[in-house]
C-alpha positions as CSV (number, residue, x, y, z in Angstrom):
1,M,0.2,-0.2,0.0
2,T,1.9,2.8,-1.3
3,A,-0.4,5.2,-2.9
4,F,-3.5,7.3,-1.9
5,T,-5.5,5.4,-3.7
6,D,-4.9,2.4,-1.4
7,L,-7.1,4.1,1.2
8,V,-10.5,4.6,1.1
9,D,-13.0,6.2,-1.2
10,L,-14.7,8.2,1.5
11,A,-17.4,9.6,-1.0
12,A,-18.7,6.6,-2.1
13,P,-22.6,6.3,-2.0
14,R,-22.5,2.7,0.1
15,L,-20.6,4.5,2.6
16,G,-23.4,7.3,2.8
17,G,-21.6,9.4,0.2
18,A,-24.1,12.1,-1.7
19,V,-24.1,14.9,-4.2
20,L,-26.7,17.4,-2.0
21,R,-26.8,20.0,-4.9
22,C,-25.4,21.1,-7.8
23,N,-25.8,24.4,-10.0
24,D,-26.5,22.7,-13.3
25,E,-27.1,19.3,-14.3
26,F,-28.5,19.6,-17.8
27,F,-27.0,17.1,-20.0
28,A,-26.0,14.7,-17.3
29,S,-26.7,14.2,-13.2
30,A,-23.9,15.0,-10.7
31,A,-24.8,12.0,-8.6
32,H,-23.1,10.0,-11.5
33,L,-19.8,11.4,-10.3
34,L,-19.6,9.1,-7.3
35,K,-21.2,6.2,-9.0
36,A,-19.8,2.6,-8.2
37,G,-17.4,1.5,-11.2
38,D,-15.6,2.9,-14.0
39,A,-17.7,5.2,-16.8
40,V,-18.9,3.5,-19.8
41,W,-19.6,4.7,-23.2
42,R,-22.9,3.6,-25.3
43,E,-22.4,4.3,-29.0
44,G,-25.2,6.2,-30.8
45,E,-27.5,6.2,-27.3
46,Y,-29.3,10.1,-27.1
47,T,-31.7,11.1,-24.8
48,D,-34.4,14.2,-25.5
49,R,-31.3,16.8,-24.4
50,G,-28.6,15.0,-26.3
51,K,-25.4,12.3,-26.0
52,W,-26.3,10.1,-23.3
53,M,-23.2,10.4,-20.6
54,D,-22.2,8.6,-17.6
55,G,-21.4,11.3,-15.8
56,W,-21.8,14.7,-14.7
57,E,-21.9,17.4,-17.7
58,T,-23.5,20.6,-17.3
59,R,-24.7,23.4,-20.6
60,R,-22.3,25.5,-22.0
61,R,-21.8,28.6,-20.1
62,R,-22.7,31.6,-22.1
63,T,-22.3,33.9,-18.7
64,P,-19.3,34.4,-16.7
65,G,-18.8,32.0,-13.6
66,H,-18.6,28.3,-13.3
67,D,-20.1,25.2,-12.2
68,W,-20.4,23.3,-9.0
69,C,-21.7,20.7,-6.9
70,I,-21.5,19.9,-3.6
71,I,-20.7,16.3,-1.9
72,R,-21.7,15.0,1.5
73,L,-18.7,12.6,2.4
74,G,-19.8,9.2,3.7
75,I,-17.4,9.5,7.0
76,P,-16.0,12.2,8.1
77,A,-12.1,12.0,7.1
78,R,-8.7,13.4,6.3
79,I,-8.3,13.8,2.6
80,H,-5.1,12.6,0.8
81,G,-5.9,12.9,-2.6
82,V,-8.5,12.8,-5.2
83,V,-9.1,11.3,-8.6
84,V,-10.8,13.3,-11.0
85,D,-11.9,11.3,-14.3
86,T,-12.8,12.7,-17.5
87,S,-13.1,9.1,-19.4
88,F,-15.3,9.4,-22.4
89,F,-15.5,13.5,-22.3
90,R,-13.3,14.3,-25.3
91,G,-13.7,18.0,-26.3
92,N,-16.9,18.8,-23.4
93,Q,-14.6,18.3,-20.6
94,P,-14.0,21.4,-18.1
95,E,-10.8,23.1,-18.7
96,R,-10.1,23.5,-15.0
97,C,-11.2,22.2,-11.5
98,S,-10.8,22.9,-8.0
99,L,-12.0,21.5,-4.7
100,E,-13.3,23.4,-1.7
101,V,-13.4,21.6,1.9
102,C,-15.4,22.2,5.0
103,D,-16.8,20.6,8.4
104,A,-20.2,21.2,9.2
105,T,-23.3,19.7,10.8
106,D,-25.8,21.6,9.3
107,E,-26.4,20.4,5.6
108,A,-29.1,23.2,5.5
109,V,-26.4,26.0,5.4
110,L,-23.5,24.8,2.8
111,V,-25.4,26.5,0.0
112,E,-25.9,29.9,1.9
113,P,-23.5,32.6,1.3
114,G,-21.4,33.1,4.3
115,M,-22.8,30.8,6.6
116,V,-20.2,28.0,5.9
117,R,-16.1,28.7,5.8
118,W,-15.1,26.6,2.6
119,G,-11.1,26.3,2.7
120,E,-9.3,25.2,-0.5
121,L,-8.3,21.5,-0.5
122,L,-7.3,21.6,-4.4
123,G,-6.4,24.9,-6.3
124,E,-7.4,25.1,-9.8
125,S,-5.8,22.3,-12.0
126,H,-5.8,21.5,-15.5
127,L,-8.0,18.7,-16.9
128,K,-7.4,16.6,-19.8
129,P,-9.7,15.1,-22.4
130,D,-10.6,11.4,-21.3
131,A,-8.1,10.7,-18.8
132,R,-8.0,9.9,-14.9
133,H,-6.5,12.7,-13.0
134,P,-4.6,11.7,-9.7
135,L,-3.7,14.9,-7.5
136,P,-2.7,14.1,-4.1
137,V,-3.9,17.0,-1.6
138,E,-2.5,18.2,2.1
139,H,-5.3,18.6,4.3
140,T,-5.0,18.0,7.9
141,G,-7.9,19.2,9.1
142,R,-11.2,17.2,9.4
143,A,-13.8,16.9,6.1
144,T,-17.5,16.4,6.0
145,H,-18.2,18.3,2.6
146,L,-16.4,19.3,-0.3
147,R,-17.8,21.8,-3.4
148,F,-16.5,20.6,-6.5
149,N,-16.1,23.5,-9.0
150,I,-15.7,22.9,-12.8
151,F,-14.3,26.0,-15.0
152,P,-16.0,27.0,-16.8
153,D,-18.7,24.2,-17.6
154,G,-18.5,20.5,-19.1
155,G,-18.6,17.1,-18.2
156,V,-16.6,15.1,-15.6
157,A,-17.2,11.3,-15.6
158,R,-16.3,10.2,-11.8
159,L,-14.7,11.8,-8.8
160,R,-13.1,9.7,-5.9
161,V,-12.0,11.0,-2.6
162,Y,-9.4,9.1,-1.0
163,G,-8.3,9.7,2.7
164,E,-8.4,7.9,6.2
165,P,-11.8,8.2,8.6
166,C,-11.7,10.3,11.9
167,M,-12.6,8.7,14.6
168,H,-16.4,8.4,15.9
169,P,-17.3,10.4,18.7
170,S,-18.9,7.7,20.5
171,L,-15.6,6.2,21.0
172,V,-15.0,7.3,24.6
173,A,-13.2,5.8,27.3
174,G,-15.1,2.4,28.7
175,A,-17.2,2.4,25.6
176,T,-17.3,-0.9,23.6
177,A,-17.1,-1.0,19.7
178,D,-15.8,-2.6,16.7
179,L,-12.2,-1.4,17.1
180,A,-11.7,-2.2,13.2
181,A,-14.9,-0.6,11.9
182,L,-14.2,1.6,9.2
183,A,-17.7,3.8,10.1
184,N,-15.7,4.3,13.6
185,G,-12.6,5.4,12.2
186,G,-10.2,2.3,11.5
187,L,-8.1,1.6,8.6
188,V,-6.1,-0.9,7.2
189,V,-2.9,0.5,6.9
190,G,-0.7,-2.4,5.2
191,C,-1.5,-5.9,3.7
192,S,1.1,-8.7,2.0
193,D,-1.2,-8.7,-1.2
194,M,-4.7,-7.7,-2.6
195,S,-4.8,-9.3,-6.0
196,F,-8.4,-10.0,-6.4
197,G,-10.0,-8.0,-3.8
198,R,-9.2,-4.4,-2.2
199,V,-8.0,-4.7,1.6
200,Q,-10.1,-2.0,2.7
201,N,-13.2,-4.1,1.9
202,L,-12.5,-6.2,5.0
203,I,-13.9,-3.7,7.4
204,F,-16.8,-1.7,5.4
205,P,-19.8,-1.8,6.8
206,G,-22.6,-4.5,6.4
207,H,-22.3,-7.8,4.8
208,S,-20.4,-8.2,1.4
209,T,-22.7,-8.4,-1.6
210,H,-20.8,-10.7,-3.5
211,M,-16.8,-12.2,-3.7
212,G,-15.6,-9.3,-5.2
213,D,-16.6,-7.2,-2.3
214,G,-13.8,-9.1,0.4
215,W,-10.4,-9.4,0.3
216,E,-8.8,-12.0,-1.5
217,T,-5.0,-12.9,-2.2
218,R,-3.1,-14.5,-4.7
219,R,-2.7,-18.4,-4.8
220,R,0.4,-18.6,-2.3
221,R,3.3,-21.1,-4.0
222,G,5.8,-21.0,-1.4
223,P,6.0,-20.7,2.2
224,G,4.3,-18.2,4.7
225,S,0.6,-16.7,5.0
226,D,-0.9,-13.4,4.0
227,W,-1.5,-10.9,6.3
228,A,-3.5,-7.3,7.0
229,I,-2.7,-4.8,9.5
230,I,-5.8,-2.5,11.0
231,R,-5.3,0.8,12.6
232,L,-7.8,0.6,15.1
233,A,-10.4,3.3,15.2
234,A,-9.2,4.1,19.0
235,P,-6.9,2.1,21.5
236,G,-8.4,-0.6,23.2
237,A,-8.5,-4.3,23.9
238,I,-10.1,-6.8,21.7
239,G,-12.5,-9.6,23.6
240,R,-14.2,-11.2,20.2
241,I,-12.9,-11.6,16.8
242,E,-15.5,-12.1,14.0
243,V,-14.6,-13.6,10.9
244,D,-16.7,-13.6,7.6
245,T,-16.0,-16.0,4.7
246,N,-19.3,-15.2,2.9
247,H,-19.0,-16.0,-1.0
248,F,-15.6,-17.4,-0.5
249,K,-16.4,-21.3,-1.3
250,G,-13.3,-22.9,-2.7
251,N,-10.8,-20.3,-1.9
252,A,-11.4,-19.4,1.4
253,P,-8.0,-19.4,3.9
254,E,-7.7,-22.4,5.5
255,S,-7.5,-20.8,9.2
256,C,-6.8,-17.0,10.8
257,S,-4.7,-15.7,13.7
258,L,-4.7,-12.5,15.1
259,E,-1.9,-10.5,16.8
260,V,-1.8,-6.7,18.3
261,C,0.2,-3.9,19.2
262,H,0.6,-0.9,20.9
263,V,2.3,1.9,19.2
264,P,2.6,5.7,19.5
265,D,2.8,6.8,15.6
266,R,-1.0,6.2,14.6
267,G,-0.3,7.4,10.9
268,T,-1.4,5.6,7.8
269,A,1.9,3.5,7.7
270,P,1.7,-0.2,9.0
271,P,3.9,-0.6,12.3
272,V,6.9,-2.8,11.4
273,A,10.2,-2.0,13.0
274,E,9.0,-0.9,16.6
275,A,6.0,-3.2,17.0
276,D,6.0,-6.0,19.7
277,W,3.4,-8.0,18.2
278,K,1.2,-9.9,20.9
279,T,-1.0,-12.9,19.9
280,V,-4.4,-12.9,21.2
281,L,-5.7,-15.6,18.7
282,P,-3.6,-18.7,17.7
283,R,-4.0,-20.2,14.4
284,S,-7.7,-21.4,14.5
285,P,-9.9,-22.8,11.6
286,L,-12.3,-21.6,9.2
287,G,-14.2,-22.5,6.8
288,P,-16.2,-21.7,3.4
289,D,-19.0,-19.0,3.2
290,G,-19.1,-18.7,6.7
291,H,-19.5,-16.7,9.7
292,F,-16.8,-17.6,12.7
293,T,-16.5,-16.2,16.1
294,F,-13.7,-16.3,18.5
295,E,-12.9,-14.8,22.0
296,A,-9.6,-13.3,22.6
297,R,-7.5,-15.3,24.7
298,E,-6.1,-11.8,26.6
299,R,-7.2,-8.3,26.6
300,I,-4.1,-6.4,25.7
301,P,-4.6,-2.6,25.1
302,A,-3.6,-1.8,21.4
303,T,-3.7,0.9,18.8
304,H,-2.7,-1.8,15.9
305,A,-4.0,-5.8,15.1
306,R,-2.9,-7.7,12.6
307,L,-5.0,-10.7,10.8
308,G,-3.5,-13.8,9.7
309,N,-4.9,-15.1,6.4
310,H,-3.1,-18.8,6.4
311,P,-1.9,-19.7,3.8
312,D,-4.1,-17.2,1.4
313,G,-7.6,-16.5,0.3
314,G,-10.5,-14.6,0.5
315,I,-11.9,-12.7,3.9
316,A,-15.2,-11.1,3.2
317,R,-15.6,-9.2,6.9
318,L,-13.4,-8.7,9.8
319,R,-15.0,-7.2,13.5
320,L,-12.7,-6.9,16.3
321,I,-15.2,-5.8,19.3
322,G,-13.6,-4.4,21.7
323,V,-13.3,-1.7,24.9
324,V,-12.0,1.7,24.3
325,S,-8.9,2.2,26.4
326,G,-9.2,4.9,29.0
């Protein structure tokens, strides 16, 4: 995991991300910006307003100004980068784009002038036709909403917003919660392999919907086993481990294990040299397409957990139920 795109798309609708409002969507809906999957092209298909496009497209602007839309992130977060994708917009893409950010609790005031302080996340950046634009950003604060500006008008296929979730305010000392959950502020910060499924799927909310909605590694042909390291949403002691292998019927791991460590740095890099890993779940058997619950053999205060995937295969979801440390 070396790029910001290995983090979580925080604007994804499955996490609660949504386009709240835009100034114009004459040719194609702004909601398309956040759709799962890559944009597609439909040759020869038209609507009563023009060519069908899989993205957000505004009318040709004949007055001063620019177009915009406001997006709610599914989880409050610190943003590390965005991908602006103009796939199939060839000559009708915007010339430039920019992004602003805010931390707001009242969505009703987001479009009222002067009611919300928008800060710059990404300055005006040139856009090419029919291209993906990975754009790293530096933002250390908490973000709940974005304003995506395009200059002066045109079409964008997809917008992805990658970052790390902020800790949920309910995680106070003594609270019991899923310490791995993305919605609570958990994040996978490293793994051995994710050839067939993104490792962040492990801590997504809800049940997996199909085999591709989990974490799956390639077939291991040598010694060793696969692993994933989770930065817990808050320091705490894990008491119960839940592992789902839903939809993995001929490719589930033979077994799993769990270790924990406590390190001062809770950034997005996995703890390696400084970690003193302690086993809370020794290697324990799993099975295909099932739900497996284990009790930790010892409740050890931790900031990170390392899931062992022995020797390889697919795991749909991981839940680490524990108590937040004081």
